[in-house]
Structures are given as C-alpha cells and as structure tokens.
MARBA-94034 format. One record per atom (N, C-alpha, C): residue in one letter; atom name; y, z, x; residue number from 1. Coordinates in Angstrom, 2 decimals, m for minus. Each point is the difference from the previous one (the first is absolute). Example, Ala and Ser with C-alpha at 12.3 -4.5 7.8 and 13.67 -1.06 7.14 Angstrom:
<recs>
residu a; atome N; yy m5.69; zz 7.80; xx 13.19; num 1
residu a; atome CA; yy 1.19; zz 0.00; xx m0.89; num 1
residu a; atome C; yy 1.20; zz 0.00; xx 0.90; num 1
residu s; atome N; yy 1.05; zz m0.72; xx m0.35; num 2
residu s; atome CA; yy 1.19; zz 0.06; xx 0.82; num 2
residu s; atome C; yy 1.09; zz 0.73; xx m0.77; num 2
</recs>
This chain:
<recs>
residu m; atome N; yy 43.17; zz m43.16; xx m36.59; num 1
residu m; atome CA; yy m0.97; zz 1.15; xx m0.36; num 1
residu m; atome C; yy 0.27; zz 0.31; xx m1.39; num 1
residu d; atome N; yy m0.97; zz 0.19; xx m0.87; num 2
residu d; atome CA; yy 0.13; zz 0.48; xx m1.51; num 2
residu d; atome C; yy 0.06; zz 1.28; xx 0.07; num 2
residu l; atome N; yy 1.02; zz 0.57; xx m0.70; num 3
residu l; atome CA; yy 0.13; zz 1.42; xx m0.34; num 3
residu l; atome C; yy m0.09; zz 0.38; xx m1.54; num 3
residu s; atome N; yy m0.41; zz 0.98; xx m0.33; num 4
residu s; atome CA; yy m0.13; zz 0.61; xx m1.18; num 4
residu s; atome C; yy 1.57; zz 0.12; xx m0.63; num 4
residu q; atome N; yy 0.21; zz 0.04; xx m1.22; num 5
residu q; atome CA; yy 1.32; zz 0.34; xx m0.57; num 5
residu q; atome C; yy 0.78; zz 1.10; xx 0.68; num 5
residu q; atome N; yy m0.72; zz 1.26; xx 0.09; num 6
residu q; atome CA; yy 0.62; zz 1.06; xx 0.34; num 6
residu q; atome C; yy 0.25; zz m0.13; xx 1.54; num 6
residu e; atome N; yy m0.87; zz m0.41; xx 0.73; num 7
residu e; atome CA; yy 0.06; zz m0.08; xx 1.54; num 7
residu e; atome C; yy 1.23; zz m0.96; xx 0.25; num 7
residu w; atome N; yy 0.03; zz m1.16; xx m0.59; num 8
residu w; atome CA; yy 1.08; zz m0.94; xx 0.21; num 8
residu w; atome C; yy 1.38; zz 0.49; xx m0.17; num 8
residu w; atome N; yy 0.09; zz 0.78; xx m1.15; num 9
residu w; atome CA; yy 1.39; zz 0.58; xx m0.28; num 9
residu w; atome C; yy 0.35; zz 1.12; xx 0.75; num 9
residu e; atome N; yy m1.04; zz 0.93; xx 0.36; num 10
residu e; atome CA; yy 0.41; zz 1.13; xx 1.01; num 10
residu e; atome C; yy 0.40; zz m0.50; xx 1.18; num 10
residu k; atome N; yy m0.79; zz m1.11; xx 0.51; num 11
residu k; atome CA; yy 0.30; zz m0.45; xx 1.40; num 11
residu k; atome C; yy 1.40; zz m0.77; xx m0.05; num 11
residu a; atome N; yy 0.27; zz m0.57; xx m0.97; num 12
residu a; atome CA; yy 1.26; zz m0.81; xx m0.21; num 12
residu a; atome C; yy 1.20; zz 0.94; xx 0.01; num 12
residu q; atome N; yy m0.27; zz 1.13; xx m0.66; num 13
residu q; atome CA; yy 1.00; zz 0.98; xx m0.19; num 13
residu q; atome C; yy 0.47; zz 0.86; xx 1.17; num 13
residu q; atome N; yy m1.12; zz m0.10; xx 0.99; num 14
residu q; atome CA; yy 0.24; zz 0.92; xx 1.35; num 14
residu q; atome C; yy 0.37; zz m1.09; xx 1.02; num 14
residu d; atome N; yy 0.01; zz m1.10; xx m0.29; num 15
residu d; atome CA; yy 0.18; zz m1.00; xx 1.20; num 15
residu d; atome C; yy 1.62; zz m0.59; xx 0.03; num 15
residu n; atome N; yy 0.54; zz 0.46; xx 1.20; num 16
residu n; atome CA; yy 1.43; zz m0.36; xx 0.01; num 16
residu n; atome C; yy 0.11; zz m1.54; xx 0.44; num 16
residu n; atome N; yy m1.06; zz m0.58; xx 0.17; num 17
residu n; atome CA; yy 0.13; zz m1.38; xx 0.46; num 17
residu n; atome C; yy m0.77; zz m0.87; xx m1.27; num 17
residu a; atome N; yy m0.13; zz 0.39; xx m1.14; num 18
residu a; atome CA; yy m0.50; zz m0.66; xx m1.05; num 18
residu a; atome C; yy 0.74; zz m0.99; xx m0.83; num 18
residu v; atome N; yy m0.64; zz m1.19; xx m0.29; num 19
residu v; atome CA; yy 0.57; zz m1.15; xx m0.86; num 19
residu v; atome C; yy m1.16; zz m0.07; xx m1.00; num 19
residu i; atome N; yy 0.63; zz 0.08; xx m1.21; num 20
residu i; atome CA; yy m0.97; zz m0.22; xx m1.23; num 20
residu i; atome C; yy 0.19; zz m1.35; xx m0.29; num 20
residu l; atome N; yy m0.96; zz m0.77; xx m0.17; num 21
residu l; atome CA; yy 0.02; zz m1.55; xx m0.18; num 21
residu l; atome C; yy m0.81; zz m0.27; xx m1.19; num 21
residu d; atome N; yy 0.63; zz m0.53; xx m1.16; num 22
residu d; atome CA; yy m0.66; zz m0.63; xx m1.14; num 22
residu d; atome C; yy m0.16; zz m1.35; xx 0.16; num 22
residu v; atome N; yy m1.30; zz m0.59; xx m0.17; num 23
residu v; atome CA; yy m0.21; zz m1.30; xx 0.17; num 23
residu v; atome C; yy m0.26; zz m0.77; xx m1.23; num 23
residu r; atome N; yy 0.46; zz 0.57; xx m1.14; num 24
residu r; atome CA; yy m0.30; zz m0.67; xx m1.37; num 24
residu r; atome C; yy 1.14; zz m1.05; xx m0.11; num 24
residu t; atome N; yy m0.02; zz m0.72; xx m1.18; num 25
residu t; atome CA; yy 1.16; zz m0.85; xx m0.46; num 25
residu t; atome C; yy 1.10; zz 0.68; xx m0.36; num 25
residu e; atome N; yy 1.21; zz m0.61; xx 0.03; num 26
residu e; atome CA; yy 1.15; zz 0.64; xx m0.44; num 26
residu e; atome C; yy 0.08; zz 0.34; xx m1.42; num 26
residu d; atome N; yy m0.84; zz m0.60; xx m0.94; num 27
residu d; atome CA; yy m0.05; zz 0.38; xx m1.36; num 27
residu d; atome C; yy m0.65; zz 1.33; xx 0.00; num 27
residu e; atome N; yy m1.16; zz 0.15; xx 0.73; num 28
residu e; atome CA; yy m0.88; zz 1.23; xx 0.07; num 28
residu e; atome C; yy 1.03; zz 1.16; xx 0.68; num 28
residu f; atome N; yy 0.65; zz m0.43; xx 1.07; num 29
residu f; atome CA; yy 0.96; zz 0.96; xx 0.70; num 29
residu f; atome C; yy 0.86; zz 0.48; xx m1.10; num 29
residu s; atome N; yy 0.62; zz m0.72; xx m0.76; num 30
residu s; atome CA; yy 1.11; zz 0.41; xx m0.95; num 30
residu s; atome C; yy m0.31; zz 0.94; xx m1.16; num 30
residu r; atome N; yy m1.41; zz 0.27; xx m0.04; num 31
residu r; atome CA; yy m0.66; zz 0.80; xx m1.01; num 31
residu r; atome C; yy m0.05; zz 1.29; xx 0.40; num 31
residu g; atome N; yy 0.15; zz 0.33; xx 1.32; num 32
residu g; atome CA; yy m0.14; zz 1.26; xx 0.42; num 32
residu g; atome C; yy m0.62; zz 0.17; xx 1.42; num 32
residu i; atome N; yy 0.45; zz 0.62; xx 1.06; num 33
residu i; atome CA; yy m0.42; zz 0.28; xx 1.22; num 33
residu i; atome C; yy m0.24; zz 1.34; xx 0.54; num 33
residu i; atome N; yy m0.65; zz 0.07; xx 0.98; num 34
residu i; atome CA; yy 0.01; zz 1.32; xx 0.80; num 34
residu i; atome C; yy 1.31; zz 0.20; xx 0.72; num 34
residu p; atome N; yy 0.47; zz 1.21; xx m0.09; num 35
residu p; atome CA; yy 1.33; zz 0.10; xx 0.38; num 35
residu p; atome C; yy 0.27; zz m0.57; xx 1.55; num 35
residu e; atome N; yy 1.19; zz m0.52; xx 0.14; num 36
residu e; atome CA; yy 0.31; zz m0.78; xx 1.32; num 36
residu e; atome C; yy m0.61; zz m1.09; xx 0.52; num 36
residu a; atome N; yy m1.06; zz m0.48; xx m0.94; num 37
residu a; atome CA; yy m0.54; zz m1.24; xx 0.57; num 37
residu a; atome C; yy 0.79; zz m1.17; xx 0.06; num 37
residu i; atome N; yy m0.29; zz m0.91; xx 0.85; num 38
residu i; atome CA; yy 0.66; zz m1.27; xx 0.20; num 38
residu i; atome C; yy m1.06; zz m1.03; xx m0.45; num 38
residu n; atome N; yy 0.47; zz m1.14; xx m0.54; num 39
residu n; atome CA; yy m1.02; zz m0.93; xx m0.54; num 39
residu n; atome C; yy 0.18; zz m1.28; xx 0.77; num 39
residu i; atome N; yy m1.32; zz m0.42; xx 0.48; num 40
residu i; atome CA; yy m0.30; zz m1.34; xx 0.55; num 40
residu i; atome C; yy m1.19; zz m0.52; xx m0.70; num 40
residu d; atome N; yy 0.08; zz m0.92; xx m0.85; num 41
residu d; atome CA; yy m1.04; zz m0.67; xx m0.90; num 41
residu d; atome C; yy m1.03; zz m0.83; xx 1.00; num 41
residu i; atome N; yy m1.29; zz 0.52; xx m0.03; num 42
residu i; atome CA; yy m0.97; zz m0.63; xx 0.91; num 42
residu i; atome C; yy m0.39; zz m1.38; xx m0.47; num 42
residu y; atome N; yy 0.32; zz m0.22; xx m1.45; num 43
residu y; atome CA; yy m0.25; zz m1.38; xx m0.46; num 43
residu y; atome C; yy 0.86; zz m1.01; xx 0.52; num 43
residu k; atome N; yy 1.06; zz 0.38; xx 0.76; num 44
residu k; atome CA; yy 0.95; zz m0.97; xx 0.59; num 44
residu k; atome C; yy m0.67; zz m0.69; xx 0.97; num 44
residu g; atome N; yy m1.15; zz 0.39; xx 0.57; num 45
residu g; atome CA; yy m0.64; zz m0.78; xx 1.12; num 45
residu g; atome C; yy 0.69; zz 0.05; xx 1.20; num 45
residu q; atome N; yy 0.41; zz m1.13; xx 0.50; num 46
residu q; atome CA; yy 0.82; zz m0.04; xx 1.14; num 46
residu q; atome C; yy 1.30; zz 0.85; xx 0.18; num 46
residu g; atome N; yy 0.59; zz m0.21; xx m1.32; num 47
residu g; atome CA; yy 1.25; zz 1.00; xx m0.26; num 47
residu g; atome C; yy m0.31; zz 1.36; xx 0.22; num 47
residu f; atome N; yy m1.12; zz 0.44; xx m0.17; num 48
residu f; atome CA; yy m0.42; zz 1.50; xx 0.19; num 48
residu f; atome C; yy 0.05; zz 0.15; xx 1.52; num 48
residu v; atome N; yy m0.72; zz m0.97; xx 0.65; num 49
residu v; atome CA; yy m0.07; zz 0.15; xx 1.55; num 49
residu v; atome C; yy 1.30; zz 0.10; xx 0.49; num 49
residu y; atome N; yy 0.83; zz m0.90; xx m0.22; num 50
residu y; atome CA; yy 1.42; zz m0.01; xx 0.58; num 50
residu y; atome C; yy 0.67; zz 1.12; xx m0.43; num 50
residu a; atome N; yy m0.16; zz 0.70; xx m1.27; num 51
residu a; atome CA; yy 0.83; zz 1.16; xx m0.30; num 51
residu a; atome C; yy m0.48; zz 1.29; xx 0.84; num 51
residu v; atome N; yy m1.43; zz m0.03; xx 0.13; num 52
residu v; atome CA; yy m0.60; zz 1.19; xx 0.72; num 52
residu v; atome C; yy 0.33; zz m0.08; xx 1.52; num 52
residu e; atome N; yy 0.12; zz m1.25; xx 0.39; num 53
residu e; atome CA; yy 0.32; zz m0.11; xx 1.53; num 53
residu e; atome C; yy 1.32; zz 0.68; xx 0.33; num 53
residu e; atome N; yy 1.02; zz 0.06; xx m1.12; num 54
residu e; atome CA; yy 1.32; zz 0.52; xx 0.11; num 54
residu e; atome C; yy m0.02; zz 1.65; xx 0.25; num 54
residu l; atome N; yy m1.20; zz 0.51; xx m0.24; num 55
residu l; atome CA; yy m0.05; zz 1.48; xx m0.18; num 55
residu l; atome C; yy m0.33; zz 0.54; xx 1.32; num 55
residu d; atome N; yy 0.18; zz 1.34; xx 0.17; num 56
residu d; atome CA; yy 0.16; zz 0.63; xx 1.32; num 56
residu d; atome C; yy m1.61; zz 0.37; xx 0.11; num 56
residu k; atome N; yy m0.66; zz m0.53; xx 1.10; num 57
residu k; atome CA; yy m1.40; zz 0.31; xx 0.30; num 57
residu k; atome C; yy m0.40; zz 1.30; xx 0.43; num 57
residu d; atome N; yy 1.09; zz 0.70; xx 0.43; num 58
residu d; atome CA; yy m0.05; zz 1.35; xx 0.37; num 58
residu d; atome C; yy m0.03; zz 1.13; xx m1.10; num 58
residu k; atome N; yy 0.18; zz m0.42; xx m1.19; num 59
residu k; atome CA; yy m0.20; zz 0.84; xx m1.18; num 59
residu k; atome C; yy m1.28; zz 0.21; xx m0.44; num 59
residu n; atome N; yy m0.26; zz 0.92; xx m0.92; num 60
residu n; atome CA; yy m1.26; zz 0.21; xx m0.55; num 60
residu n; atome C; yy 0.05; zz m0.54; xx m1.45; num 60
residu y; atome N; yy m1.00; zz m0.90; xx m0.43; num 61
residu y; atome CA; yy 0.20; zz m0.69; xx m1.39; num 61
residu y; atome C; yy m1.06; zz 0.59; xx m0.93; num 61
residu y; atome N; yy 0.48; zz 0.49; xx m1.10; num 62
residu y; atome CA; yy m0.78; zz 0.36; xx m1.09; num 62
residu y; atome C; yy 0.01; zz m1.21; xx m1.15; num 62
residu v; atome N; yy m1.05; zz m0.54; xx m0.15; num 63
residu v; atome CA; yy m0.14; zz m1.13; xx m0.80; num 63
residu v; atome C; yy m0.67; zz 0.01; xx m1.28; num 63
residu y; atome N; yy 0.70; zz m0.43; xx m1.21; num 64
residu y; atome CA; yy m0.68; zz 0.16; xx m1.10; num 64
residu y; atome C; yy 0.16; zz m1.31; xx m0.77; num 64
residu c; atome N; yy m0.82; zz m0.18; xx m1.14; num 65
residu c; atome CA; yy 0.13; zz m1.06; xx m0.91; num 65
residu c; atome C; yy m0.54; zz 0.63; xx m1.37; num 65
residu a; atome N; yy m0.59; zz m0.88; xx m0.92; num 66
residu a; atome CA; yy m0.37; zz 0.49; xx m1.27; num 66
residu a; atome C; yy m1.31; zz 0.89; xx 0.12; num 66
residu a; atome N; yy m0.85; zz m0.59; xx 0.67; num 67
residu a; atome CA; yy m1.41; zz 0.31; xx 0.07; num 67
residu a; atome C; yy m0.65; zz 0.53; xx 1.43; num 67
residu g; atome N; yy 0.64; zz m0.57; xx 0.94; num 68
residu g; atome CA; yy m0.30; zz 0.23; xx 1.32; num 68
residu g; atome C; yy m0.51; zz m1.12; xx 0.74; num 68
residu a; atome N; yy m0.37; zz m1.11; xx m0.72; num 69
residu a; atome CA; yy m0.39; zz m1.17; xx 0.65; num 69
residu a; atome C; yy 1.04; zz m0.88; xx 0.73; num 69
residu r; atome N; yy 1.14; zz m0.23; xx m0.44; num 70
residu r; atome CA; yy 1.11; zz m0.87; xx 0.61; num 70
residu r; atome C; yy 0.51; zz 0.87; xx 1.15; num 70
residu s; atome N; yy 0.11; zz 1.36; xx m0.13; num 71
residu s; atome CA; yy 0.44; zz 0.94; xx 1.03; num 71
residu s; atome C; yy m0.98; zz m0.15; xx 1.11; num 71
residu g; atome N; yy m1.21; zz 0.02; xx m0.11; num 72
residu g; atome CA; yy m0.92; zz m0.35; xx 1.05; num 72
residu g; atome C; yy m0.03; zz m1.14; xx 0.60; num 72
residu q; atome N; yy 0.33; zz m1.08; xx m0.70; num 73
residu q; atome CA; yy 0.28; zz m1.32; xx 0.61; num 73
residu q; atome C; yy 1.33; zz 0.29; xx 0.95; num 73
residu a; atome N; yy 1.01; zz 0.52; xx m0.73; num 74
residu a; atome CA; yy 1.24; zz m0.01; xx 0.74; num 74
residu a; atome C; yy m0.13; zz 0.86; xx 1.41; num 74
residu c; atome N; yy m0.96; zz 0.95; xx m0.14; num 75
residu c; atome CA; yy m0.15; zz 0.98; xx 1.32; num 75
residu c; atome C; yy m0.72; zz m0.90; xx 1.01; num 75
residu n; atome N; yy m0.88; zz m0.83; xx m0.34; num 76
residu n; atome CA; yy m0.88; zz m0.89; xx 0.94; num 76
residu n; atome C; yy 0.97; zz m1.06; xx 0.64; num 76
residu v; atome N; yy 0.96; zz m0.61; xx m0.84; num 77
residu v; atome CA; yy 0.98; zz m0.93; xx 0.40; num 77
residu v; atome C; yy 0.88; zz 0.70; xx 1.06; num 77
residu m; atome N; yy 0.55; zz 1.14; xx m0.34; num 78
residu m; atome CA; yy 0.95; zz 0.57; xx 0.86; num 78
residu m; atome C; yy m0.70; zz 0.63; xx 1.23; num 78
residu s; atome N; yy m1.11; zz 0.27; xx m0.15; num 79
residu s; atome CA; yy m0.89; zz 0.54; xx 1.22; num 79
residu s; atome C; yy m0.02; zz m1.34; xx 1.10; num 79
residu q; atome N; yy m0.31; zz m1.11; xx m0.53; num 80
residu q; atome CA; yy 0.12; zz m1.23; xx 0.71; num 80
residu q; atome C; yy 1.20; zz m0.34; xx 0.53; num 80
residu l; atome N; yy 1.06; zz 0.44; xx m0.45; num 81
residu l; atome CA; yy 1.47; zz m0.32; xx 0.36; num 81
residu l; atome C; yy 0.43; zz 1.10; xx 1.07; num 81
residu g; atome N; yy m0.92; zz 1.04; xx 0.18; num 82
residu g; atome CA; yy 0.36; zz 0.93; xx 1.04; num 82
residu g; atome C; yy 0.64; zz 1.24; xx m0.38; num 82
residu f; atome N; yy m0.24; zz 0.29; xx m1.42; num 83
residu f; atome CA; yy 0.35; zz 1.48; xx m0.43; num 83
residu f; atome C; yy m1.24; zz 0.87; xx 0.22; num 83
residu n; atome N; yy 0.28; zz 1.13; xx 0.49; num 84
residu n; atome CA; yy m1.00; zz 0.84; xx 0.44; num 84
residu n; atome C; yy m0.42; zz 1.11; xx m1.07; num 84
residu t; atome N; yy 0.95; zz 0.55; xx m0.72; num 85
residu t; atome CA; yy m0.24; zz 1.12; xx m0.83; num 85
residu t; atome C; yy 0.32; zz m0.55; xx m1.55; num 85
residu l; atome N; yy m1.23; zz m0.01; xx m0.64; num 86
residu l; atome CA; yy m0.13; zz m0.56; xx m1.33; num 86
residu l; atome C; yy m0.84; zz 0.79; xx m0.99; num 86
residu y; atome N; yy 0.57; zz 0.46; xx m1.06; num 87
residu y; atome CA; yy m0.91; zz 0.75; xx m1.08; num 87
residu y; atome C; yy 0.02; zz m0.55; xx m1.25; num 87
residu n; atome N; yy m1.24; zz m0.26; xx m0.60; num 88
residu n; atome CA; yy m0.08; zz m0.67; xx m1.15; num 88
residu n; atome C; yy m0.35; zz 1.03; xx m1.02; num 88
residu l; atome N; yy 0.75; zz m0.07; xx m1.14; num 89
residu l; atome CA; yy m0.18; zz 0.83; xx m1.05; num 89
residu l; atome C; yy m1.19; zz m0.32; xx m0.81; num 89
residu a; atome N; yy m1.20; zz 0.65; xx 0.06; num 90
residu a; atome CA; yy m1.03; zz m0.35; xx m0.61; num 90
residu a; atome C; yy 0.11; zz 0.25; xx m1.56; num 90
residu g; atome N; yy m0.27; zz m1.06; xx m0.81; num 91
residu g; atome CA; yy 0.05; zz m0.01; xx m1.55; num 91
residu g; atome C; yy 1.34; zz m0.50; xx m0.34; num 91
residu g; atome N; yy 0.97; zz 0.10; xx 0.95; num 92
residu g; atome CA; yy 1.47; zz m0.66; xx m0.36; num 92
residu g; atome C; yy 0.67; zz 0.78; xx m1.14; num 92
residu i; atome N; yy 1.16; zz m0.55; xx m0.37; num 93
residu i; atome CA; yy 0.88; zz 0.85; xx m0.82; num 93
residu i; atome C; yy m0.65; zz 0.08; xx m1.42; num 93
residu s; atome N; yy m0.98; zz m0.83; xx m0.47; num 94
residu s; atome CA; yy m0.47; zz 0.21; xx m1.23; num 94
residu s; atome C; yy m0.94; zz 1.31; xx 0.03; num 94
residu q; atome N; yy m0.40; zz 0.71; xx 0.98; num 95
residu q; atome CA; yy m0.82; zz 1.09; xx m0.05; num 95
residu q; atome C; yy 1.17; zz 1.37; xx 0.57; num 95
residu w; atome N; yy 1.28; zz m0.55; xx 0.27; num 96
residu w; atome CA; yy 0.81; zz 0.96; xx 0.47; num 96
residu w; atome C; yy 0.43; zz 1.16; xx m0.90; num 96
residu g; atome N; yy m0.21; zz 1.22; xx 0.71; num 97
residu g; atome CA; yy 0.36; zz 1.24; xx m0.91; num 97
residu g; atome C; yy 1.28; zz 0.62; xx 0.68; num 97
residu g; atome N; yy 0.79; zz m0.58; xx 0.88; num 98
residu g; atome CA; yy 1.13; zz 0.42; xx 0.61; num 98
residu g; atome C; yy 1.17; zz m0.57; xx m0.66; num 98
residu p; atome N; yy 1.23; zz 0.42; xx 0.37; num 99
residu p; atome CA; yy 1.26; zz m0.41; xx m0.48; num 99
residu p; atome C; yy 0.15; zz m1.66; xx m0.11; num 99
residu v; atome N; yy 0.52; zz m0.49; xx m1.06; num 100
residu v; atome CA; yy 0.47; zz m1.38; xx m0.25; num 100
residu v; atome C; yy 1.45; zz m0.09; xx m0.36; num 100
residu v; atome N; yy 0.82; zz m0.96; xx 0.71; num 101
residu v; atome CA; yy 1.28; zz m0.08; xx m0.23; num 101
residu v; atome C; yy 0.37; zz m1.42; xx m0.43; num 101
residu q; atome N; yy 1.11; zz m0.13; xx m0.65; num 102
residu q; atome CA; yy 0.50; zz m1.49; xx m0.20; num 102
residu q; atome C; yy 0.77; zz m0.41; xx 1.25; num 102
residu p; atome N; yy m0.29; zz m1.13; xx 0.47; num 103
residu p; atome CA; yy 0.61; zz m0.68; xx 1.18; num 103
residu p; atome C; yy 1.68; zz m0.04; xx m0.27; num 103
residu e; atome N; yy 0.63; zz 0.17; xx 1.09; num 104
residu e; atome CA; yy 1.56; zz m0.07; xx m0.32; num 104
residu e; atome C; yy 0.48; zz m1.15; xx 0.21; num 104
</recs>
C-alpha cells in the first residue's frame, strides 16, 4: 500500500511493531537514511529474497527507496513471501521532508 510521506511517517512513529526497510544500494544508504532504517538492497535479486526471508513476518514493514519504484517492487516480492503488512513510501527519500541521519 502506497502512503504519502506524512501518513507513512506518522504511522511508523505510532507503530510499536514497525520496521523501516531501505531497499536502496549500500552506496545510496551510506549517504543518509530515514532514522532506524535497515538496508536490504533489492538489486541483489535472490540475495534480497534470502535476506527478507530472515525477517519476522509478524512485523509491519515501512519500505522506501529513492523514488518509490524499487520499494513498490520490494513490497510485491515481500507480499508473495507471506508478509502481510507493508507500506510503501510514495515518492521515496528523494521527496522526503522528514528526518535523515547517517547510518551507524
């Protein structure tokens, strides 16, 4: 499900079961992330699937990329793998007006 920037962030902040997932490349990730995001690069193909399958399917995933296309694909893949609650950040981090931090 695509959510606007504000809806996505507000929902994530109020969700005790939230996981923020950045599906960009490591290089993109290193340039700044939405706070507390974990990184699994969708361009890794089958590696992405393996990494995602390690995640807890009972959590709620807030997924983003640079512009919203890759994260949309990621949501589709994750849905097929049995993840029920997925929120795609419409417009991606390139249109993000919220906080951005450096990954630790």
